[in-house]
N, C-alpha and C positions, 0 to 999 in steps of 0.2 A: 584648187577647189577648197571652200569654207566647209565646216566642219560644226554640224549641229548634235544635241545630245538628245538620246531616243531612251524612254526607262524600257527595260523588257525584263519582266519578272523582277522587279528589283533591282536589276544590275544597269548601268548607265554604260552606254557604249557610243563610239563616235563614229557618225554615219556624214556621206558626202550631201553636202546640200545640192539643191537645183544649180545647176550651170547656166548662166546669165548668158544672152545672145544680143549681140548687134548687129543689125543689118549698115551697112555704110553705103553712101554715093547715093542716096535715093533721090530722084528727080521728078518724079511723078506722082500724083497725089493717091492714085488707084493702087500703087507699090507701098505707100506709107499707110492705107488704109487696111492692105491686105496683112503688113507684117503687125498691125496692131490686132486683127484679128485671130492672127496665130499665136497673140501673145509674146511676143519679142518684146525685150527688155528696154532697148535703146534703138535708136534710129538716128543715123549721121548725116549730117547736110554737109557740102565741102565747098569751101569756099576759098580754093588754091587756084592760083590763075590757070595755071597749066595742067589742070586736072580735065580730063574727057567729061567728068561727072561734077565738074563744076556748076553752081548755080548762084545766082543772085539773090540779095535780102527778100526781094518781092517773090520770088518764086519759094523761097523757105518760108515765107508768111503764108503763104497758100497752101503747104504742105502741113503746117502747124494746124492751120484751119479747117483741114480734111479730117483731122482725127475727131474720133467721137467721144463725146462727153460719155457716153453710157458704157465706155468699155474702159479697161485700166490702160490708160496713157502710159506709153513709152516715155522714157528718159529722151531728150533731144540734145543730140551731140553737135556742136560746129566746130568742124574740124577747118583749121588755117593753119599757114605756113608762112611764118614771117609776116604775119598781118601787122597793117598800122593802126594807132592808136583811133581814128578814125572808124574802120570796119570794126574793131573790138566793141568801142563805145555803141556803136548800132547796133551791133548783136546783142550786146547786154541790155539796152534800153527799148528794142521793139521785137525782136526775136526770144528772149531771153530764155536762152537755153539752159538745160540743167547742168552741162558740163561745156567747158570750152575743151577740144582737142589740140594740142601745138604740136605740130607735124613738122616742123622746120628747125632753123638752127637757136632756137629760142633758150635763152640759158635758165638757169635756176632761180637766178634774182629776178628774171624778167617773169617768169610763171609765178611765182612766188607773190610776185608784187601786186598782182590784179586782184586779188582777193576774192577771185571766183574760183569756185570747183572746176578741178581739170583734169584730164588725162594726160599725160606725155606720151608722145610715138618713141620706141627704141629701134634705132635703126641698126637691124642685127648682123648685116652684112660688113665684115670688116671691124666689127665693136672689140674693142678691147678696155679692160679695167672696167666691167660692166659695173659693180659692186660701188665702185666711187662714182660712177657716173651718175647712177641711181640716186646715191645720197644727195646730189645737186636738188632733188626735189621732193624734200621729206614730206610735204603735204599733198602730193599729187593724190587724186582718189584712186588711180589707177596706172597702170603702163602698160601701152599697147605694143606688144613684141612684136614687128613685122621684118619682113625679109629685105627691104631697101637700104641702100648703102646710105651713110650722112649725105643730106644735101637731097636724096631723093625724095620722092613723094609717096613710094606704097603703091600699092593696087597693082603689082607685078604677076600675082597669081602664083608666086615659087614660095615653097616651104624653104624654113631654114633649120639649122640643127638645134634640136628641141634640148639638147644635152647640155646647152650654154646657158638655159633659161636659170634665173636665181632659185635656190632650194625652196625660200618663201614662195607661194603660188597664191597669197591672198590678194595680191594686187596684179596679178597676170590677167591680161585681157591677149588671149592669144589672136594671132592674125597669121597671116601671109600663106597663100595656096590652099586654104581651106574649101571643101565641097562635100556635099551630102557621101562621097565616095569615102571622105579618109576623116570625116568629122568626129565620129564614132570611136575611130584610134585615137586620134587627137587628145579626145575628153579622158580616155582612158588611161593613156600615157602620159599626159600632162598634169589633170586635173587642175585646170584653170579655174580662176574665179569667172571669166567670162571669154566666150568666144567673139569673134569680130570677122564678117564675111562682107566684101565686095563683090568682085568678079567672079565668083565660086557661085554666086545667085542669079547670074545675068544671061540673057540673050544677047546684049551688045551693051557697051559702056554706058551706064546711068540707066538701063532697060531692065528692069528685073523680072525673071520668069517665076511665074506662080507656082509650077510645078518643082521646080529648083528650091525655090524658098520654103516649100511646104516638106519636100524630102529632107531640106537641111536642119529643120525645126526637128522632125522626126526623128533623125536621127542622132540628134543631142540629146534630146527625152530618152531615147533607148539606151544611150550608154549612160544616163543618170539611174534609169531602173536597174540596169547591170551593176553599177557602182553599189548600190544600196543593199544588194543582195550578198555582195561579198563580206 
């Protein structure tokens, strides 16, 4: 988690800032609208062919159009898995996402070469030489640490060993098995920049649950308040 400085009786102290929240795998306008109303920071659209949460560009444009101009707009994240140039071009020119999330076998050279702000998914199952792996993506806006194995697509609903995360948490977007039942503990333990959830707020793949979304955000905010009081 990032830190900011607060002055208290003339003394500056470091306090944790607000944990960002990303809802991923959205497929319905009403879910995007509810996420926006909750103050979620980012919403993810999945363009991976094998994902049960996959949508096409036309659907993504409908989701974007459903966002209210009267409220703070969440960042739009386009998740791709080894996408071809035509899809990336269409996303860039039509959807205009704030971030591309590369979730496949994309090399550092490939991700860096597009000039887009991007997130890189990190397959933590069987991961070795993590520091060297991350160093290949020097300009990534963040890293989505998930429980999938290399070549997998994530969304497994499984937690990985958080002890394997890098010490610098400023670019850590924590994913993998997060729910309202465990996210407060995750925030307190890991202190990530952001938490990323998909299956943990669903009633079925791609169908988000209002109660689960609301509870998830509430627990993240509760953990943030507790962190500030320490």
